[in-house]
N, C-alpha and C positions, 0 to 999 in steps of 0.2 A: 672489495670489489668491482669486479669486471661483468659490462652490460654489450653483446653485438646488434647493432641494430640496421637491418638491410634498411634500403632506400629511404637515405640514413640524408644522403643529397638537399630537400624539399620538404614539406609540408609535413604531415603529422609525425616520419621519420626523422626530420630536422627534431620538431617541437620534444618528442619526445628525448630525441638524443640530450637538447638541451637540460631537460627538466632533468634528468639521468646523470650530466655534469655539479648542475646543483645541489643531488643527493649527494654527493659522492663519489660517486660510480669511474674505475674507467672507462677508457669506452675503445671497441672496434668498432669502426663509423662506414658500412660498404652501398656501394653503388654505383656508376659506373662511368658517369661525370667526375673527374677526378678534380679540376678548377672548385666546383658546387660542392667538394668535401673539404676541399680547402679551406673552403669560406665558414663551412657547418664546424668545421677542427678546431678554429680560430675562434671563433662563438663561444666554444663550447670552455676554451679553454681558461678565455675569459670569467666568464659565470662561473666556473668553480672554483677560481682565485679570485675573486670576490666571493666566496661564499665559503671565503678560509681553505678551498681544499688545495691548495701549493701545487701537491709531488701527485698530481692526478695525471693520468697519463693519457695519449688521446690519439691512437692508429689509425690510420688513412687507409682503406681497402677497395680496391679498384676493381671491380670483374661485373661480367653482366650475366646475372642468376638465373635467365633461361636460356640458357644451357649448362646444360648437367653436368660436366663437369666442372663450371667455376663450384656450384653446390657444394662438389667434393673436396673441392681445391680451398675455399675455404674453410669445412670442418677439418682437415688435412692440417694448416694450419695453429687451430686450435686444439687438436685434439687433446694432448696433452697440457693443455692449462687452465686454469680454476674459473668459468665457467658460471656466473651466477643466474643469468637476463641474458637470453635469447630472444630478440625482438624481430620475428618474420613479420614486415612494413613491404618491400617491394612488390609493383605491381600495378595495373592502371588497366582500363575499360573499355568500351568504343562502341558508340552509338550509331544508331545504321537497324535498320532493317535483316532478318539475317541473309534473305538473299540478294542484300546489294553491301555488305560487307563485304571486305576484301578478306581472303583467305585465310594466309602467309599474315596479317596482322590477328589474327583471331586465332592461328595458331602461338605467335609469340605471346601470345597473353597466355591459351591457357598453362604456355610452358612454366611463363615466368610467375603466373596465379595459383599455376596445380603442381605440376609437377618440381620447379622450387619449394612450396611449401611441401608440400610432400617427401620429397628427397633430405632437409635442414632436417623436420622434425623425427622423423626417424633417426639421422646418425646420432641428435644433439640428445634424442631422448635416451637413445639407449647409453650415453655414454652420463646423462644426468640420472639414472638408476644405478649408475655407477658411483657416482661424485656426490648426489645424496645434494637438500635443497639448496637447489634448483628453483629458476621455476620460465615459463614460456609464454609469450604471448602475438599470438597469430590473428593480424590485422583480417581479420573477418569482414564481414558485413551486415546490416539487414540486412542485404537482399540475398544473405544465406539459407532464409523464412521463407522468400517472396517466389517468384516467377517475372521478368523483367522484357515486355516485349519492347524491343526497339536497341534493348540493352540484355538481349537474348542471353551472350557469349560468356558474358561480364556476369545475369547472375549465375548462371550456371558454372564457375570457377566456385562463386562465393557458399554455394550451395555445399559441393563437394570440401576446402575448408573448412567450413562449421563443421562438418557432420563427420566428416575427419577431426577433427580436434578434443568435438564431444566423445567420441568412445575412447582415445588416446586417457583423455580425464578420466574414464573412469576404471579403462584395464590398470592403469594406472593409484588409482581407489583404491580399485577392489584390490589388491597386490600392499597394503598402504607405504608404497614406492612416497619419500618427500620431496615429493619431487608434482608441481601445480604444472596445471595446462593450463592457457583463457585465453576467450577470442574474448576480437572485440568489433564489435558490432556495431555502431556508428550510423547512423543515414547518408547527409550529403554532408562535407564539413566542407571550410572556403578553405582547399590546397588549390593544384591547378588542374584537378581531372577533372575539371570540365570541359578544360582548354585541350587538356589531352585526346580526352573522349571524342571530342568534338558534339560537343550536346548542354545540355541542360536540366535540370529537377525544375518543378514547380515548385517546392521551398527554397528560398537562403540557405544556404550550407553554415554549419552551426562554425565556432571558431576553434581552427585546428588546435593552440594553445591550449583550450580549455580543454577539450577530448583528448587533448597527448597526455595533459596530466592527473586526468580523472584516472586515466585508461590505466599509468600507469603507478597510479595508487591505487588500483580495484588489484591487482595484477601482484603487485607484494603484497597486498592480501589475502591472497589464494583465488578472488573470486573463479567462477566461471564462466558466466556466460558477461559482460560486459555491456550495457546500452548505455552509452552517456548522455540521453536526455529526455525528458520527461515525453517531449510527443513523439519518440519512434516505438520510446513504451506504449503507449497509446495505442500508435499503431499498428503497431507486432498484435497489443492483445485484444484488437478489433478483426483484423486477418483470421484470427484464428477460429471464427464462427460465418465468414466468407465464404458461398461459396468459392470453386474455378473462376467457375463465370465470370459473374461479377469486379474479386480479384484483377482478372485478369483486368476486363473493361475500365479498371482505372487507374492502374500499373500502365497501362498505355498510354494514356492519357499526361502525366504525373512524369516518365522517362521522355522528355520533349529532344528531338535530336532538332539542331541545327536547319 
């Protein structure tokens, strides 16, 4: 079995990669930072060996997936190889009022959070339809169900990726294709997200390791929407009954910039 994990140099991507190594997967780890990828690869190799998977192969692929050609390059590298699982995880956020945040940084976010997910989902789902018995996990967010003042562009990107994932999953289900597509929708997770985004949430982040393991387990079980914690499940359920005006005021207080 082989899995590709994007954004694998830290946070959820790193923790999902380590868990997949524990489960016996060969890995292709993708990110921009080669040094961090090498560190994760070494750790994954040790974990694999400790669990009796001494023949596990781990590759590192240094690419900037905010560039479309890099997404196509990644697909071309694995077009003719059996891939059992693709984890689309690379992405980042940006706190700040919409009129204040830098346009170039927002466009970079859209390219990474939206365009790369779109391109990789399309290319690999086409491949998976031919290969069969494959799984795809798009790391979306609870933000995909909501609106986010002070994180307007980030929430918009996650709305896109969540709705894309759900629609593709239904098309595969309708056609009885033996491929599953899942959307991971956590709330805040204890990663480098806040530091990169320049802000923080009112509630502390969930354990990245726990979310990663839960996400992989549910993906391998074929679950469509994966919400790791009961607090986020309860919040999303309550949001269904709130008018937009109330939801906007609540989220404006919840997403706090520095």
